[in-house]
N, C-alpha and C positions, 0 to 999 in steps of 0.2 A: 489587473492590467497585467496583460504579454505584446508587447509590439511585435507581431512580426515583421521583420526586412527581407521581401521577395527578391531576387533576384541578382547578390550581389555576385554573380559569376558575369557579369553583365558589366558593372561597376560597384570595380572595391573601394570607391571613395564613398560613397551614400553615410554618413553618419544622422542618424537622427535628433533633435538633444531637447529630448523629452527628459523626466525624471521617472519614469518608472523604466521598468523591465522591459530594453530592447533585444531581442534575441535578430544576428544576422542571417538566412537562409536561402539555398539556392537547390531548389528542389526539380531541378534538372540534373547535378550531380548530387545530392543526396547534403548538400553543406551540411553542418547545424541544422538538420530534424533530429539526430536523438536528445542534443538538447532542445530544441522545441516544444518534444514529448517531454516527458521530465520538468521541470517547468509548467505546463498548464496540472499532468500533473501532482505535486508541486500547490500550487496556484488553489483546483479542488479541495485540496487539507483531503485525503483519501490514504488510507490506509491496506496494503496487500499482510492476510491471513494465511500461512498454510494448511493445512489441515494433515491431517496423521489420524487415521485409525488406530483401537489399535492394537498394535503386533505389528502393522503394517506395512504401506513408505509412502510419503508423501507424495497429498497430491500434488499432478503438476500445474494447472486452475490456482489463482488464488482469488477463496474468498473478502471479495472488496468491502470496503465499507469507511465510512468518517470517521477522524481521523476524532478522538475522546470516544467511540467502538468500547466494550466493556467484551467480558467471558457474555453474559448472560445477551450480548450481538450476536456476538457469536450462536447461542443451542438457538437463538431465537432464529436467526436463517436458515438456522438446519429443519428445523421441527420442534414445535415448542414444548410434546412434549421430553428433551436435553434439554429443558429447564424444570420444571417437574422431578424429571429423574436424577438431577442433577446431583454427581459425589466430593467431583474434582476437576479437575482442569492439570496438565500439563504443559505448562512454554516454555522453549525452547525458545531463546531471538533476544531485541534488542530488550524488550518487559522485566525480560529476564533476571532476573540479580543473579542468577548462577543454568547452565545445562542440567532438562528438566526436572524447572520447579516443579513444585501443585500450586494450585491458585485457586481462589473461590470465585461466586458470579460478578466480584462487584472488578476485578482485577483490568485499569487496562490497557489492550490491545496496540503494535508495535506497527510499522511497517514492517514486513519480513517474516513476523512470529510463525513460525512454526508448534498447533495445536493440536494436543490430542484429550478429547473430551471421554470419559468418566465417568457410564451409568451408573444404575441400581440394577 
């Protein structure tokens, strides 16, 4: 759980004595909002995977998947034929041992990975 305490711009002495994540924000001044967004994303246990077509540029909008998702999940989110015609994927990012690593369908993706699917 996350507790968001608003109006800290009015009273900076507010403290919540609970044993969970507490974020102090001011919606009016925009204070703490980035931290709140980051914490929500973290608690939802999601990962952002950026797709890169073969020979193309990395797409700006990520594919958002549950933590623990694999290359197979990436393929299924695109179209089931990607699994059927799959050869390998090229991954650069936190889950790769080195940039441009070739991986199979069982490879677990991590937040921030860039993935290129190579199919028949």
